[in-house]
N, C-alpha and C positions, 0 to 999 in steps of 0.2 A: 550660160546655163540658167542664171537667175531670171533673165527675161523669158526664156523658154518655159520655166516653171510658172511664171505669172500668166503667160498666155494659156498654158494648159489649165490653170486654175480658172481663168475666165471662161474657157470653153466648158469645163466641167460644171461650173455654176449655172451657165446659161442652159446647158442640156438638162441639168437637174430641175430647174424651174419649168422648162418646157415639158418635161416628163410629168411633173406633178400637175401642171395645168391641163394635161391631157389624160388624167386619171391613170397614168402608167406608174404605179407606186413602186414596183420593183426597180424600174429604171431610175426613178428618182433616188432611191437608196444607193444604187450603183454609182451614179454620177456625184451624189453628195459625198459618198465615201471616197471617190477619186479626189475631190477637192480637199478633203481632210488629209488624205495621204500626201498630196502635193504640199499642203501647208506645213506638214510635219517635216518635210525635207528642207524647208527654209531655215536659215539661222534664226535663233530665238528672237533677237530684237526686231527682225523684219517680218515675223509671222503676222498674218492678217486675222482680224476678228471673224468669227464664224458667221457667214451670211445666212445660215439656216437656224440660228438661235431663236428667232421669232417664231418659226414654225414649231420648234421644240417646245417653246413656252405655251403656244396655243394648244398643242397636243396634250401637254401636262394639265392645262386648265380644263380641257374637255374631259380628260380621264378622271380628274378629281370631281368634276361636276356629275359625271355618270356614276361614279363610285358612291357619291353622296345620295343619289336617287336610289341606287340599289339598296343601300343601308336603310333608307326611309321606307321602302316598300315592305308591307307586312307579310 
């Protein structure tokens, strides 16, 4: 079962990145969510670090950058 979960996680991660690279944002979210759910099924000591954390950090940085521009506009 553990091996099957890891294979499903690899599949979900690959499909998520493929979707994002193809501007298919809904499908990116779907497959990234699959990866998160599979990771939560693993026992705590074996859970994997989130491969999408860099994308989240970039999104937060862009959001803050755009929010700062909006506040500076008269």
